[in-house]
Steps between C-alpha positions, in 0.01 A plus 500: 500500500874449481794726424782452252809700413528685169764745390366832364761745371769316695310504828359186658132550590234282652211409269170335591395171344162330537405138443376476139126475446378206290319578174175356626165683500400334828811642671444843350135503598599415854733803483208719381293379794789559742532852361131572552414538131122495452334183371393476136846504336729198481804379311426221251719288275521583130538155343591623154532813292291400197153666480310181591690467829493868577119478484515271806648780714232679713438859390562781559876467548680772699857376452708221350823370662763313304764276659797440272862381523748784460728445204711707263212495249232615744730774630554620141124517440442680829762762421363544148150574633643725773693697241186545294304647793496881483204603709341337804165613638520661840204278595725194501605373843859376466761395752851362481602171662785493751392193700646177366245236395210744542412530132178301549383734772605806300305365204192452721538851644533645149185308396293620798619857537436579134140387555416665831201663338325165446658272762455558873856532633451452872680690775857375441511571127315829533760622751785374282363679191447820697857481634621451142303787353764768552819301441684363198515131389828431685364649822189284457732199482652610830154527656434138401839389625422649839141381524490230766127459440531419127812290556321286759199449275726409208679245721168352618380456142834372368501222762172355368615401148466148361877469464761556769593868503867569416709673763518877487866490393452253216577652157182513288507587128121510458331839495146640522372802310153649498300635206225757555293735284526860619379807312454303175848340500630152583783532753750240612599561862836354594669624816843427352444772237511876567143565382185342363533361143247570231372225270265724307132588499271292720153559640403324819286243320797413273742440787495120497540463123770762466692385810486147346680637191768654722538170690536317167782733406687406816433130441629527145834620639572146624269255319653191664445639850202361695508712815245763397184562701219752440247601768212747474338714768131450425169609640324198652127521566 
């Protein structure tokens, strides 16, 4: 990890930045293995959002992660959905993001920790979730920021991508968000926002199709933009 200077309320503070993680299921699955997550669940590419291509994604799906370029239009949509969220189930695991370039890892953590009942977490994630159980989303972000174990495993996975990893201080305008079904609702989990964002009713077996609709809404914000990627966390037998 590296440090950079940011001014907060007029005071210069040190902030942590990690090397960005490539949007690549092979890299993410290496991270799962590094973290000790039990076998049987893997990230897989979603090659398209039409029903015929969604049928190719292994089921069941525990989470969907969208990579998108941040723009004025996507920010407007995100704030619109945030403003329309009145209640969030207390069963949702949500954390803020204070580590630069860690949105991929935060998305993976959101995906896993909202499915701890069906996915074997392993020692590292179990301890992290237990440590997070009595603190608020910003304090959870601080726990991640200070976790040398998770930081080292992130770095190990980020170094294995097919493309050269950018430096930790390189400005990146691509962002990952996770979609999960919790308590009958589809939630978007974005560590830049103050809380989980509701996208409406969603049972667990509807997650892929309803998350696909949410992803399409983001893609429609910038129809000429090509830098969108969708990945699903699927059960692999």
